[in-house]
Backbone as CSV, one residue per row, in Angstrom:
resi,resn,N_x,N_y,N_z,CA_x,CA_y,CA_z,C_x,C_y,C_z
1,MET,123.878,118.367,53.581,123.213,117.666,54.655,123.977,116.367,54.905
2,ALA,124.251,116.056,56.159,124.974,114.831,56.501,124.029,113.822,57.143
3,ILE,124.043,112.610,56.638,123.257,111.517,57.193,124.178,110.325,57.351
4,PHE,124.363,109.871,58.592,125.221,108.732,58.895,126.614,108.899,58.295
5,GLY,127.128,110.117,58.322,128.470,110.363,57.837,128.571,110.599,56.337
6,TYR,127.483,110.464,55.597,127.493,110.711,54.154,126.888,112.074,53.881
7,TYR,127.445,112.787,52.925,126.960,114.120,52.608,126.159,114.092,51.311
8,PHE,124.985,114.708,51.355,124.103,114.769,50.206,123.742,116.212,49.916
9,ALA,123.765,116.563,48.644,123.257,117.876,48.238,121.739,117.776,48.209
10,MET,121.046,118.848,48.549,119.585,118.823,48.617,118.969,118.411,47.282
11,GLU,119.557,118.869,46.165,119.005,118.526,44.861,119.230,117.067,44.486
12,GLU,120.068,116.355,45.223,120.312,114.938,44.951,119.528,114.023,45.892
13,THR,118.713,114.597,46.757,117.960,113.811,47.714,116.827,113.084,47.016
14,PHE,116.873,111.772,47.079,115.888,110.956,46.379,114.502,111.028,47.000
15,PHE,114.383,111.458,48.233,113.090,111.474,48.890,112.221,112.649,48.435
16,LEU,112.740,113.504,47.579,111.962,114.619,47.046,111.398,114.213,45.689
17,LEU,110.373,113.386,45.714,109.750,112.896,44.492,108.373,113.519,44.334
18,GLY,108.020,113.852,43.102,106.720,114.439,42.822,105.570,113.563,43.263
19,SER,105.736,112.259,43.140,104.652,111.356,43.531,104.404,111.400,45.037
20,PHE,105.423,111.708,45.815,105.217,111.840,47.257,104.424,113.101,47.580
21,GLY,104.570,114.144,46.787,103.763,115.352,46.971,102.293,115.058,46.755
22,ALA,101.999,114.283,45.726,100.611,113.905,45.459,100.066,113.010,46.575
23,SER,100.898,112.122,47.097,100.480,111.276,48.221,100.176,112.116,49.451
24,ALA,100.976,113.150,49.665,100.760,114.031,50.818,99.398,114.715,50.731
25,VAL,99.016,115.134,49.539,97.696,115.750,49.365,96.614,114.768,49.797
26,LEU,96.757,113.510,49.413,95.752,112.508,49.764,95.733,112.190,51.259
27,ILE,96.891,111.870,51.831,96.877,111.384,53.217,96.670,112.485,54.252
28,TYR,96.987,113.745,53.899,96.751,114.834,54.848,95.481,115.609,54.515
29,GLY,95.120,115.663,53.243,93.938,116.420,52.837,92.665,115.590,52.768
30,ALA,92.803,114.293,52.530,91.635,113.404,52.427,91.952,112.067,53.104
31,PRO,92.190,112.093,54.425,92.636,110.880,55.105,91.611,109.744,55.129
32,GLN,90.353,110.041,54.859,89.325,108.992,54.875,89.162,108.307,53.521
33,ALA,89.756,108.850,52.472,89.609,108.293,51.126,90.277,106.921,51.033
34,ASP,89.719,106.057,50.215,90.312,104.730,50.026,91.745,104.818,49.529
35,PHE,92.030,105.763,48.636,93.377,105.917,48.092,94.393,106.318,49.155
36,SER,93.921,106.797,50.311,94.803,107.311,51.363,95.150,106.287,52.427
37,GLN,94.608,105.117,52.357,94.803,104.127,53.415,96.183,103.470,53.312
38,PRO,96.722,102.969,54.431,98.088,102.429,54.452,98.385,101.379,53.378
39,ARG,97.478,100.432,53.184,97.701,99.402,52.165,97.894,100.042,50.796
40,ASN,97.107,101.056,50.512,97.178,101.718,49.219,98.448,102.548,49.054
41,ILE,98.836,103.235,50.100,100.042,104.072,50.024,101.279,103.208,49.808
42,ILE,101.497,102.261,50.697,102.692,101.412,50.607,102.624,100.525,49.366
43,GLY,101.538,99.794,49.223,101.402,98.868,48.102,101.413,99.562,46.761
44,GLY,100.693,100.671,46.639,100.637,101.382,45.372,101.995,101.882,44.914
45,HIS,102.735,102.483,45.838,104.065,102.983,45.480,105.047,101.846,45.199
46,VAL,105.119,100.879,46.090,106.125,99.819,45.947,105.847,98.951,44.723
47,LEU,104.603,98.540,44.528,104.294,97.716,43.354,104.534,98.475,42.052
48,SER,104.228,99.744,42.027,104.475,100.546,40.836,105.967,100.680,40.562
49,ALA,106.742,100.824,41.607,108.197,100.895,41.436,108.752,99.576,40.909
50,VAL,108.223,98.466,41.395,108.658,97.151,40.910,108.339,97.008,39.421
51,VAL,107.156,97.422,39.021,106.768,97.365,37.604,107.738,98.189,36.758
52,ALA,108.061,99.380,37.208,108.955,100.263,36.443,110.347,99.661,36.308
53,VAL,110.882,99.144,37.394,112.220,98.548,37.335,112.211,97.330,36.418
54,PHE,111.180,96.512,36.531,111.051,95.337,35.667,111.055,95.740,34.185
55,LEU,110.272,96.739,33.840,110.214,97.189,32.446,111.556,97.711,31.960
56,MET,112.226,98.504,32.789,113.523,99.053,32.374,114.574,97.963,32.235
57,LYS,114.581,97.022,33.150,115.593,95.949,33.118,115.428,95.041,31.910
58,PHE,114.193,94.711,31.582,113.973,93.686,30.578,113.498,94.195,29.221
59,PHE,112.952,95.404,29.156,112.371,95.858,27.899,112.963,97.149,27.341
60,SER,113.834,97.837,28.098,114.382,99.102,27.598,115.191,98.949,26.311
61,PRO,115.867,97.820,26.080,116.575,97.715,24.796,115.641,97.591,23.589
62,PHE,114.402,97.203,23.816,113.492,96.898,22.721,112.444,97.970,22.448
63,PHE,112.134,98.795,23.452,111.065,99.775,23.313,111.603,101.189,23.506
64,SER,110.926,102.134,22.898,111.282,103.545,23.074,110.874,103.994,24.476
65,ILE,111.441,105.106,24.913,111.117,105.650,26.232,109.641,106.034,26.309
66,GLU,109.079,106.515,25.205,107.670,106.899,25.193,106.766,105.687,25.424
67,LEU,107.092,104.593,24.767,106.297,103.379,24.943,106.470,102.814,26.350
68,LEU,107.683,102.866,26.883,107.909,102.397,28.259,107.134,103.246,29.262
69,CYS,107.044,104.547,29.014,106.254,105.420,29.900,104.792,104.996,29.903
70,ALA,104.243,104.804,28.714,102.838,104.405,28.609,102.614,103.030,29.230
71,LEU,103.515,102.095,28.967,103.386,100.750,29.536,103.494,100.767,31.053
72,SER,104.418,101.559,31.568,104.624,101.565,33.019,103.372,102.026,33.751
73,VAL,102.774,103.116,33.300,101.591,103.633,33.986,100.405,102.680,33.815
74,SER,100.204,102.172,32.608,99.057,101.288,32.392,99.220,99.965,33.149
75,LEU,100.419,99.425,33.175,100.633,98.182,33.930,100.518,98.415,35.435
76,CYS,100.958,99.583,35.894,100.814,99.913,37.319,99.346,99.969,37.710
77,ILE,98.535,100.591,36.867,97.103,100.652,37.149,96.534,99.248,37.257
78,MET,96.922,98.376,36.336,96.422,97.006,36.353,96.869,96.266,37.625
79,VAL,98.150,96.385,37.969,98.680,95.698,39.155,98.036,96.240,40.429
80,MET,97.891,97.550,40.529,97.262,98.125,41.724,95.790,97.720,41.809
81,HIS,95.122,97.660,40.684,93.715,97.252,40.679,93.569,95.806,41.148
82,VAL,94.363,94.911,40.601,94.292,93.490,40.960,94.665,93.270,42.420
83,SER,95.648,94.013,42.918,96.110,93.829,44.301,95.322,94.672,45.313
84,ARG,94.334,95.427,44.845,93.527,96.296,45.701,94.390,97.333,46.453
85,THR,95.383,97.859,45.753,96.272,98.870,46.336,96.278,100.150,45.507
86,MET,95.144,100.489,44.907,95.087,101.654,44.023,95.474,102.921,44.774
87,HIS,96.518,103.550,44.297,97.010,104.811,44.842,97.519,105.606,43.636
88,PRO,96.745,106.558,43.131,97.098,107.252,41.888,98.536,107.773,41.805
89,PRO,99.132,108.291,42.885,100.525,108.713,42.767,101.498,107.572,42.442
90,GLY,101.065,106.331,42.612,101.916,105.205,42.238,102.271,105.222,40.763
91,GLY,101.340,105.657,39.922,101.636,105.774,38.497,102.775,106.752,38.250
92,ALA,102.800,107.835,38.998,103.885,108.812,38.879,105.202,108.230,39.387
93,THR,105.133,107.381,40.399,106.336,106.731,40.911,107.008,105.914,39.814
94,ALA,106.205,105.187,39.050,106.747,104.400,37.934,107.287,105.318,36.846
95,LEU,106.550,106.344,36.526,106.947,107.271,35.477,108.257,107.974,35.822
96,ILE,108.428,108.329,37.079,109.657,108.996,37.524,110.864,108.098,37.279
97,TYR,110.712,106.814,37.554,111.834,105.895,37.331,112.125,105.737,35.841
98,ILE,111.105,105.534,35.039,111.293,105.336,33.603,111.936,106.569,32.968
99,MET,111.473,107.749,33.342,111.969,108.987,32.745,113.232,109.504,33.435
100,GLY,113.647,108.845,34.499,114.772,109.321,35.291,116.108,109.256,34.580
101,ASN,117.088,109.850,35.210,118.438,109.864,34.656,119.204,108.602,35.070
102,GLU,120.436,108.537,34.689,121.263,107.356,34.976,121.421,107.137,36.477
103,GLN,121.450,108.220,37.239,121.596,108.114,38.691,120.447,107.327,39.311
104,ILE,119.236,107.577,38.872,118.089,106.845,39.423,118.022,105.434,38.848
105,HIS,118.436,105.269,37.590,118.418,103.925,36.992,119.439,102.993,37.635
106,THR,120.528,103.538,38.154,121.525,102.687,38.803,121.012,102.084,40.106
107,LEU,119.945,102.643,40.652,119.355,102.055,41.856,118.786,100.674,41.567
108,GLY,118.271,100.474,40.365,117.731,99.174,39.975,116.695,98.667,40.959
109,TRP,116.872,97.419,41.418,115.902,96.778,42.312,115.890,97.377,43.707
110,LEU,116.827,98.265,44.005,116.799,98.977,45.286,115.715,100.066,45.277
111,TYR,115.391,100.609,44.105,114.423,101.700,43.981,113.084,101.423,44.677
112,PRO,112.477,100.234,44.537,111.206,100.007,45.236,111.319,100.051,46.761
113,PHE,112.510,99.799,47.297,112.686,99.783,48.753,113.141,101.131,49.278
114,SER,114.118,101.725,48.608,114.590,103.045,48.988,114.989,103.776,47.719
115,PRO,114.337,104.822,47.400,113.598,105.716,48.273,112.096,105.424,48.398
116,ILE,111.524,104.571,47.552,110.064,104.472,47.478,109.440,103.871,48.731
117,GLY,109.773,102.650,49.076,109.160,102.003,50.239,109.432,102.751,51.524
118,LEU,110.680,103.137,51.716,111.057,103.863,52.928,110.377,105.226,52.983
119,GLY,110.345,105.927,51.863,109.678,107.234,51.818,108.193,107.141,52.091
120,ALA,107.538,106.128,51.506,106.102,105.933,51.739,105.842,105.580,53.200
121,LEU,106.705,104.796,53.791,106.563,104.426,55.203,106.727,105.641,56.111
122,ILE,107.681,106.489,55.810,107.872,107.713,56.596,106.641,108.606,56.493
123,MET,106.110,108.755,55.278,104.906,109.567,55.103,103.730,108.981,55.878
124,LEU,103.622,107.666,55.880,102.546,106.997,56.611,102.675,107.253,58.114
125,LEU,103.867,107.159,58.654,104.078,107.402,60.085,103.731,108.846,60.461
126,VAL,104.125,109.789,59.621,103.788,111.191,59.887,102.274,111.390,59.794
127,ALA,101.633,110.741,58.828,100.169,110.849,58.683,99.457,110.299,59.912
128,LEU,99.979,109.218,60.477,99.384,108.666,61.698,99.442,109.689,62.831
129,LEU,100.576,110.355,62.970,100.720,111.363,64.024,99.839,112.583,63.761
130,VAL,99.947,113.149,62.583,99.227,114.387,62.261,97.719,114.184,62.334
131,ASN,97.234,113.122,61.715,95.787,112.924,61.645,95.181,112.480,62.978
132,ASN,95.900,111.717,63.763,95.330,111.210,65.011,95.506,112.146,66.198
133,PHE,96.419,113.099,66.107,96.561,114.078,67.173,95.731,115.330,66.922
134,SER,94.995,115.329,65.840,94.126,116.466,65.525,92.902,116.441,66.443
135,SER,92.385,117.608,66.761,91.173,117.676,67.584,89.918,117.424,66.746
136,ASN,90.068,117.374,65.439,88.947,117.112,64.534,88.657,115.611,64.524
137,SER,87.472,115.215,64.945,87.128,113.796,65.037,87.043,113.113,63.673
138,LYS,86.919,113.884,62.606,86.848,113.305,61.263,88.226,112.974,60.698
139,ARG,89.271,113.250,61.439,90.627,113.004,60.957,91.214,111.713,61.506
140,HIS,90.401,110.866,62.124,90.939,109.593,62.613,91.510,108.821,61.431
141,TYR,92.732,108.345,61.584,93.434,107.686,60.482,94.174,106.467,60.996
142,PRO,94.161,105.385,60.331,93.490,105.082,59.067,92.071,104.555,59.291
143,THR,91.314,104.515,58.219,89.978,103.925,58.274,90.118,102.410,58.377
144,TYR,91.094,101.862,57.671,91.431,100.426,57.753,92.903,100.274,57.416
145,TRP,93.496,99.199,57.917,94.910,98.926,57.655,95.093,98.061,56.430
146,TRP,94.318,97.031,56.330,94.524,96.091,55.230,93.293,95.816,54.523
C-alpha cells in the first residue's frame, strides 16, 4: 500500500491495533454509552498512550515487563478516571505499547499522536458519519462532546 509515496506492508500498518477494534464495538454498537463519547475516545486513548510511553522511557530499566504491564493498565485507569475520559480500550492501548516490539518502541513520544491520536480521531469522524446518517433516531451521536 502506498501513502504519500511511502510503501507499507499491511502487517506493518500501525493503525491495526486491537484497542481500536474494541473502540469500534463501543462507538458503533453502543453510541449512547458514556465510554463512547468523543472526550472518552480521544482522551482515553491518548492519555493511556502517554502513560505507557512514560513508563517505558523512565522505568523499563528497573522493572520487569510483567510489572510494567500491570502498572500501565492500573495507572491508565487512574488517569482516565481523574480526567473523566474513561474508555476501557485505552488500557489495551497502553498494554500494546508496553508489550510491543522494538518497532513500536522506537515511536516513543510520537506513539500518543500517531498512530493513537490520529487513529482515534479517524474512528471518531467515521462514527459521526455512520451514526448520524442512520435512519434510527436512537443513533444520534455524540450525546455530548466534552
